[in-house]
N, C-alpha and C positions, 0 to 999 in steps of 0.2 A: 216788266218783271215776269218771269216764267211761272206758269201755273204749277202748283205742287203736284207731285205724283199721286199722293193719296191723302185724304182728309177724313177724319172721324169726328163726328159731332154728336155728343150725348149718347154714345153707343153703349147699349147694355145687351148682355146675353144671359137669359134666365132659363134654367132647367127646372121642370116641375117634377119633384120627387115625392110621390104620395101627395100629401096636402101642403108640402113645404116648397117654397120657391128658393132655389139656390142660384145665387148670382156668380157666374163665372167671370163676367166683366160688368163693371158698374159705372155707367155714365162716363165713359172714356172720351177724351178729346185729344187729338193730336194731328199734326200736319207734317207730312214727310216731303221734304223738298228734293228736287232732282240733284243727282250727282253727289249724294252723301252716304256715309256709312253710319247707320243708326243701330245702337245697341238697346236691347230690351232685356232687362234683368229681373230676377225674382225667383223665389223658391218653387219647387215642384208643387203644382196645384194652385199657383197664384193667379193663373189666367193668361199666361204668356202665349201658349199655343192657341187658345181660343181667340185671342186678339189677332194673332197672325192669320188664322183661318178666316176671320171676319174681314180683315184687310185685303186678303187675297181672293175673296169671293168663294171660298170653299164652304162657308157657312153664312147664314143671314142673321142680322141682329134682331133681337126681340123688340128693341126700341132704338131710335136714333138713326143717323144717316151716315153712310160711307160713300164717298166719291172716289173713284179710281180713274185718274187721268180725265177729270171733269165729268165722268159718267156716274150718275146716281145708280148704284147697284139695285136699289129698290125697283127701278123701272125695267130691269132686265129679266127675261125668262131664263130657264135653266140652260137652254141651248146658247143663248147670247152670253151668259156668264161663262160657259165652257169655252166659247170662242175668245172671249176676253182673256181668260187664263192661258189659253193655248198660245196666244200671239203676243201678249203684253206682260205676262208675269211668269217668273221662274221660281220653282220650289225646290228646296233641299230639306228632306224630311229626316227625322231622327233615325239613326242606323242606316241612312243613305238610300235604302230601298232600291239598290241596283238589281237588275235581273241577272240571276246567277248563271243562266245558260248562255248569256251574251258576253262578248269580249268588251273591254273598255271602249274600243272604237264603236262597236255596235250599240252599246248603251247610250253613247253620246249622239249617234246618228238617229236613233229611234224617234225622238220627238219631232225631228224634221221630216221623217218618213210619214208620221201620222199627220203632220201639217201639210203634206202634199208637195214638199220641196223636191226639186229635180235631183236626179242621182249625182250629177257632177257637183252641184252646189253642196249637197249633203256631204260628199266626200271631202271637198276642200274645207268646209266649215268644221267638220269633225276633227280633221288633222290640225287645223289652226287652233282649235280650242284645247286639244290635248297638248300641243306645244305651249300654249299659254300657261297651263297648269303644270308643265314640266314632266309630262308623261308620254312623250312621243315614242320612246323606246318600249313602252309597256302597252301599246295600243292593242296588241293581240291577246293580252292576258285577261283571264276571267276574274271576277271579283275575289274568289277564294285564293287566287294566286297573288293578290295585292295586300299590302299592309293596310291598317286602318286609315292612316293618313293618305295613302294613295287612293283608297276607295272614296274618301271624302273629296279629293280633287277631281275624280271622275264625276262625282255627283255635281260638283260645281260646274264642270264643263257641260254636262248634260242640261243643267238648268239654264245655261247661257245659249243653248243651241239655236233657239228661235229669236235671238236678239231681243230679249225682253227689256222693258224700261225699268221694271221693278223685280228684285230678287228677294225672296223671303226664305230665311234659313232658320230652321227650328233645331236648336242645340247641336250644331254641326261639329262641335269639339267635345261633346259630352263623354265619348268613350276613348278620347285620346290623352296621352300624357301631356304635361304642361308645355314642353318645348314644341312638340308636334302640333298641339293646339294653337300655340302662338304663331307658328309658321302658317297655319290655315288662316288665321286672322289677318296676317300680313298679306296673304294672297287676296283676301277679300278687299283690303285697302287698295291693292294694286289694280284690281279689276275695276273698282270704282273710278280710278284715275284713267285707266287705259280704255275701258269699254264704255264709260259714261253711264254705267248702270247704278241705280240706287239700290242699296242693300240694307235690309232690316234683319238683324240677327238676334234671335232669342238665345240667351246663354246664361249659365251660372258663373262663368269665368270672369273674375273681376279685372283681369288684365286688359280686357277689351276696352275698358274706359279710357285707357291711355292712347288707344288707336282710333276709336270711334269719333265722329264729328259731333255726335249728340247721344246722350244716354238717358233712357227712361227706365223706371222701375215699376214692377207690379207687386201689389200686396193685397191679398184677399179680393182680387178683381178690380182694385183701384189703381189707376195709372197716374204716375207723377213724374216730373222731370227730376233727374238726379242732380244733387247739389255737390259739386266737386270739392267743396270745403269740408264735407262730412268726414273724410278720412284721407290718409296719405299712404298710397301704396307705390310711390314712385320708385323707390330703391329696388323693391322686388320686381316690378315690371321692367325696369331698365336692365336688370341682370338677365331676366328671361329673354328680353329682346335681343341682347347680345348673343346669347346661345342660339336663338332661333335663326338669326341672320347668318351666323357663322356656319350653321349646319342646315342651310336651306335645302328642302326636299329630302332630307335624310329622315329615316325612321327614328322614333324616339330612342333615347339612351337606354341601353340595357344595363341591368345591374350585374356586378361581378359575381361569379359563382361563389356559393358559400364555402368557407374554408373548413376543413375537417378539424374536429377538436384535437387539442394536444394529447399525445399519448400519455397514459397513466403510468406512473412508476410502479 
């Protein structure tokens, strides 16, 4: 049996505010297996982003153990953690964090340039990834020339540039309409199947439960596995999925212009 991509055992992250200890994450335990789409849900401030940062080595736990691909992060210095993130983990941040002066192609190529990948391989990989996310024809466009959904897809392509084993996405659909957001989730699902990447996605969107292989919830820093018998959103999700699949890669629906009031007699 293959080793899990990441494991958290008794992980807590405590911030000291004055004389008070604030638990962002409290004794979290989870195992992320390879080749799966994992959803992490919870309200703002529940600890989702902190848990993602701990899992990806962007932060260190106050207590507990995190192993990434069998490596105990407590044993790594800052340089070693940087190398692990650079070559093994892809990140998609809130608001996507694309560099505005670079084109879509250049944004995707940049992580490979930093990692020392040769020019020819960078070029081929960047074009391959832009094709994967349906943006080959938008390669020369800068972020301000792209829709929110297109920017999100560039961020996904950039995160995949160095062929990571684990991709961590923090609210990638937060600023998108429901149909465009679901198209993004379907893309993540396709990437898991085609690229063999494990994806962990923090999101408020309940529709991800119907797509994810496994769903966890965060509440006041406490992590738990979601029970699918808690509620039924099948009909709403099915309707949105039909719209997303029919309009794949299209920008979200626009509302009709308001109608003028009827003339007064």
